[in-house]
DSSP file (Angstrom, degrees, kcal/mol; ACC not computed):
  #  RESIDUE AA STRUCTURE BP1 BP2  ACC     N-H-->O    O-->H-N    N-H-->O    O-->H-N    TCO  KAPPA ALPHA  PHI   PSI    X-CA   Y-CA   Z-CA
    1    1 A M      >       0   0    0      0, 0.0     5,-1.9     0, 0.0     3,-0.4   0.000 360.0 360.0 360.0 -36.5   93.8  125.0  101.0
    2    2 A V  T > 5 +     0   0    0      1,-0.2     3,-2.2     3,-0.2     4,-0.1   0.921 360.0  53.5 -66.7 -47.7   97.4  125.8  101.1
    3    3 A Q  T 3 5S+     0   0    0      1,-0.3    -1,-0.2     2,-0.1    22,-0.0   0.649 101.5  60.6 -61.9 -16.0   96.9  128.9   99.1
    4    4 A E  T 3 5S-     0   0    0     -3,-0.4    -1,-0.3     2,-0.1    -2,-0.2   0.357 123.1-105.4 -90.5   2.7   94.2  130.0  101.5
    5    5 A D  T < 5S+     0   0    0     -3,-2.2     2,-0.3     1,-0.3    -3,-0.2   0.830  74.2 142.2  72.7  39.0   97.0  130.0  104.3
    6    6 A N      < -     0   0    0     -5,-1.9     2,-0.6    -4,-0.1    -1,-0.3  -0.729  58.1-111.9-100.3 155.4   95.7  126.7  105.9
    7    7 A D        -     0   0    0     -2,-0.3     2,-0.5    19,-0.1    19,-0.1  -0.772  35.7-166.6 -80.1 121.2   97.9  124.0  107.4
    8    8 A V        -     0   0    0     -2,-0.6    19,-3.1    17,-0.4     2,-0.4  -0.939   5.2-172.8-116.6 129.2   97.6  121.0  105.1
    9    9 A H  E     -a   27   0A   0     -2,-0.5     2,-0.4    17,-0.2    19,-0.2  -0.970   1.2-169.2-120.8 136.8   98.9  117.6  106.4
   10   10 A A  E     -a   28   0A   0     17,-3.1    19,-2.7    -2,-0.4     2,-0.5  -0.992  13.6-149.1-131.3 137.4   99.1  114.5  104.3
   11   11 A S  E     +a   29   0A   0     -2,-0.4    19,-0.2    17,-0.2    17,-0.1  -0.903  39.2 146.4-101.6 126.4   99.8  110.8  105.3
   12   12 A T  E     -a   30   0A   0     17,-2.4    19,-2.0    -2,-0.5     2,-0.3  -0.991  56.1-107.0-156.2 148.9  101.5  109.0  102.6
   13   13 A P        -     0   0    0      0, 0.0     2,-0.3     0, 0.0    17,-0.1  -0.686  54.2-109.8 -69.8 134.3  104.1  106.3  102.0
   14   14 A F        +     0   0    0     -2,-0.3     2,-0.2     2,-0.1    16,-0.0  -0.551  58.8 139.2 -76.3 129.7  107.2  108.3  100.7
   15   15 A D    >   -     0   0    0     -2,-0.3     3,-0.9     0, 0.0     4,-0.1  -0.682  68.7 -66.6-148.4-151.9  108.0  107.8   97.2
   16   16 A D  T 3  S+     0   0    0      1,-0.2     3,-0.4    -2,-0.2    -2,-0.1   0.592 120.5  64.5 -84.7  -8.3  109.1  109.8   94.2
   17   17 A N  T >> S+     0   0    0      1,-0.2     3,-0.8     2,-0.1     4,-0.6   0.491  77.6  84.6 -89.4  -6.9  105.8  111.8   94.0
   18   18 A I  H <> S+     0   0    0     -3,-0.9     4,-2.1     1,-0.2     5,-0.2   0.648  70.9  76.7 -73.1 -11.3  106.2  113.7   97.4
   19   19 A D  H 3> S+     0   0    0     -3,-0.4     4,-1.8     1,-0.2    -1,-0.2   0.846  92.5  53.4 -68.5 -31.5  108.3  116.4   95.9
   20   20 A D  H <> S+     0   0    0     -3,-0.8     4,-1.1     2,-0.2    -1,-0.2   0.901 108.6  47.7 -62.8 -43.6  105.3  118.0   94.4
   21   21 A L  H  <>S+     0   0    0     -4,-0.6     5,-2.4     1,-0.2     4,-0.4   0.875 110.8  51.5 -69.7 -37.2  103.4  118.1   97.6
   22   22 A K  H ><5S+     0   0    0     -4,-2.1     3,-1.1     1,-0.2    -1,-0.2   0.874 105.1  57.0 -69.1 -35.8  106.4  119.6   99.5
   23   23 A E  H 3<5S+     0   0    0     -4,-1.8    -1,-0.2     1,-0.3    -2,-0.2   0.835 107.0  48.6 -67.9 -28.1  106.8  122.4   96.9
   24   24 A I  T 3<5S-     0   0    0     -4,-1.1    -1,-0.3    -3,-0.4    -2,-0.2   0.442 124.8-101.3 -91.9  -3.1  103.2  123.6   97.5
   25   25 A G  T < 5 +     0   0    0     -3,-1.1   -17,-0.4    -4,-0.4     2,-0.3   0.703  64.9 155.0 101.3  13.3  103.7  123.6  101.2
   26   26 A V      < -     0   0    0     -5,-2.4     2,-0.6    -6,-0.1    -1,-0.3  -0.622  42.4-129.6 -81.8 136.7  102.0  120.4  102.3
   27   27 A S  E     -a    9   0A   0    -19,-3.1   -17,-3.1    -2,-0.3     2,-0.4  -0.739  29.5-151.2 -84.3 120.2  103.3  118.9  105.7
   28   28 A L  E     -a   10   0A   0     -2,-0.6     2,-0.5   -19,-0.2   -17,-0.2  -0.774  15.8-167.2-103.4 139.3  104.0  115.2  105.0
   29   29 A I  E     -a   11   0A   0    -19,-2.7   -17,-2.4    -2,-0.4     2,-0.5  -0.985  26.5-127.3-123.3 120.4  103.8  112.4  107.5
   30   30 A E  E     +a   12   0A   0     -2,-0.5   -19,-0.1   -19,-0.2    -2,-0.0  -0.562  31.4 178.4 -75.9 117.1  105.4  109.1  106.3
   31   31 A T        -     0   0    0    -19,-2.0     2,-0.4    -2,-0.5    -2,-0.0  -0.954  22.4-140.8-124.9 109.9  103.0  106.2  106.7
   32   32 A P        -     0   0    0      0, 0.0     2,-0.4     0, 0.0    -2,-0.0  -0.568  27.8-179.2 -71.7 130.6  104.0  102.8  105.6
   33   33 A I        -     0   0    0     -2,-0.4     2,-0.9    13,-0.0     3,-0.1  -0.982  28.9-145.5-132.0 134.6  101.1  101.0  103.9
   34   34 A N    >   -     0   0    0     -2,-0.4     3,-1.7     1,-0.2     8,-0.0  -0.853  16.7-168.9 -99.0 101.0  100.8   97.6  102.3
   35   35 A R  T 3  S+     0   0    0     -2,-0.9    -1,-0.2     1,-0.3     0, 0.0   0.715  85.3  43.2 -68.2 -15.6   98.5   98.3   99.5
   36   36 A R  T 3  S+     0   0    0     -3,-0.1    -1,-0.3     2,-0.0     2,-0.1   0.228  87.0 131.4-109.7  18.4   97.9   94.6   98.8
   37   37 A G    <   +     0   0    0     -3,-1.7    -3,-0.0     1,-0.1     0, 0.0  -0.425  30.8 176.6 -73.1 140.9   97.5   93.5  102.4
   38   38 A M        +     0   0    0     -2,-0.1    -1,-0.1     5,-0.0    -3,-0.0   0.134  42.9 117.6-129.9  18.0   94.7   91.4  103.5
   39   39 A N     >  -     0   0    0      1,-0.2     4,-2.8     2,-0.0     5,-0.2  -0.774  48.2-160.5 -93.9 112.6   95.7   91.0  107.2
   40   40 A P  H  > S+     0   0    0      0, 0.0     4,-2.1     0, 0.0     5,-0.2   0.825  89.9  57.8 -65.9 -27.9   93.1   92.5  109.5
   41   41 A V  H  > S+     0   0    0      2,-0.2     4,-2.4     1,-0.2     5,-0.1   0.973 110.5  44.3 -68.2 -47.9   95.5   92.7  112.5
   42   42 A K  H  > S+     0   0    0      1,-0.2     4,-2.5     2,-0.2    -1,-0.2   0.881 112.5  51.8 -55.8 -44.2   97.8   94.9  110.4
   43   43 A D  H  X S+     0   0    0     -4,-2.8     4,-1.2     2,-0.2    -1,-0.2   0.845 109.2  48.9 -68.1 -33.2   95.0   96.9  109.1
   44   44 A F  H  X S+     0   0    0     -4,-2.1     4,-2.5    -5,-0.2    -2,-0.2   0.870 108.6  55.3 -71.0 -35.8   93.7   97.5  112.6
   45   45 A G  H  X S+     0   0    0     -4,-2.4     4,-2.5     1,-0.2    -2,-0.2   0.953 106.5  50.5 -58.8 -47.4   97.3   98.6  113.5
   46   46 A L  H  X S+     0   0    0     -4,-2.5     4,-1.3     1,-0.2    -1,-0.2   0.793 107.5  54.0 -64.4 -27.2   97.2  101.2  110.6
   47   47 A L  H  X S+     0   0    0     -4,-1.2     4,-2.3     2,-0.2    -1,-0.2   0.901 108.4  49.4 -73.0 -42.7   93.9  102.5  112.0
   48   48 A I  H  X S+     0   0    0     -4,-2.5     4,-2.5     1,-0.2    -2,-0.2   0.930 110.4  50.3 -61.2 -37.5   95.5  103.0  115.4
   49   49 A T  H  X S+     0   0    0     -4,-2.5     4,-1.5     1,-0.2    -1,-0.2   0.832 109.4  50.1 -72.8 -24.8   98.4  104.8  113.8
   50   50 A Y  H  X S+     0   0    0     -4,-1.3     4,-2.9    -5,-0.2     5,-0.2   0.936 109.7  51.6 -75.3 -42.6   96.0  107.1  111.8
   51   51 A F  H  X S+     0   0    0     -4,-2.3     4,-2.3     1,-0.2    -2,-0.2   0.916 112.6  46.5 -59.3 -44.6   94.1  107.9  115.1
   52   52 A K  H  X S+     0   0    0     -4,-2.5     4,-2.3    -5,-0.2    -1,-0.2   0.890 112.0  50.9 -63.4 -35.6   97.5  108.8  116.9
   53   53 A M  H  X S+     0   0    0     -4,-1.5     4,-2.6     2,-0.2     5,-0.3   0.911 109.1  49.8 -74.6 -40.5   98.5  110.8  113.9
   54   54 A I  H  X S+     0   0    0     -4,-2.9     4,-3.3     1,-0.2     5,-0.2   0.958 111.6  50.7 -58.5 -49.9   95.3  112.8  113.9
   55   55 A K  H  X S+     0   0    0     -4,-2.3     4,-1.7    -5,-0.2    -2,-0.2   0.884 111.8  45.7 -49.7 -46.9   95.7  113.4  117.6
   56   56 A K  H  X S+     0   0    0     -4,-2.3     4,-2.2     2,-0.2    -1,-0.2   0.933 114.5  46.7 -66.3 -47.0   99.2  114.7  117.2
   57   57 A V  H  X S+     0   0    0     -4,-2.6     4,-3.0     1,-0.2     5,-0.3   0.922 111.0  53.2 -66.2 -42.8   98.4  116.9  114.2
   58   58 A K  H  X S+     0   0    0     -4,-3.3     4,-2.3    -5,-0.3    -1,-0.2   0.890 110.4  48.2 -57.6 -38.7   95.3  118.3  116.0
   59   59 A H  H  X S+     0   0    0     -4,-1.7     4,-2.3    -5,-0.2    -1,-0.2   0.918 111.3  49.2 -67.8 -43.4   97.5  119.1  119.0
   60   60 A L  H  X S+     0   0    0     -4,-2.2     4,-1.5     2,-0.2    -2,-0.2   0.904 112.6  47.9 -65.0 -39.3  100.1  120.8  116.8
   61   61 A V  H  X S+     0   0    0     -4,-3.0     4,-1.0     1,-0.2     3,-0.4   0.954 112.7  48.1 -65.9 -46.6   97.5  122.9  115.0
   62   62 A E  H  X S+     0   0    0     -4,-2.3     4,-0.7    -5,-0.3     3,-0.4   0.868 109.2  52.7 -63.4 -36.4   95.8  124.0  118.3
   63   63 A S  H  < S+     0   0    0     -4,-2.3     3,-0.3     1,-0.2    -1,-0.2   0.806 106.8  53.4 -74.6 -28.2   99.1  124.9  119.9
   64   64 A T  H  < S+     0   0    0     -4,-1.5    -1,-0.2    -3,-0.4    -2,-0.2   0.650 100.5  61.8 -79.4 -13.4  100.1  127.2  116.9
   65   65 A K  H  <        0   0    0     -4,-1.0    -1,-0.2    -3,-0.4    -2,-0.2   0.764 360.0 360.0 -83.6 -13.7   96.7  129.1  117.1
   66   66 A L     <        0   0    0     -4,-0.7    -1,-0.2    -3,-0.3    -2,-0.1   0.504 360.0 360.0 -63.7 360.0   97.6  130.3  120.6
């Protein structure tokens, strides 16, 4: 998708593997995730974070197309 001149955004916890994504032009959004979590309240909070993130990225993409 990056090679086709598309904006690519990825939500990920930052670790040692993000350098490869940066090199190919992916816009990264740091998202702390508890991979072993079983707390539904925290999971719901993460879902809300994703909705806000999508809304923000969508706005950024739409404003660059003008």
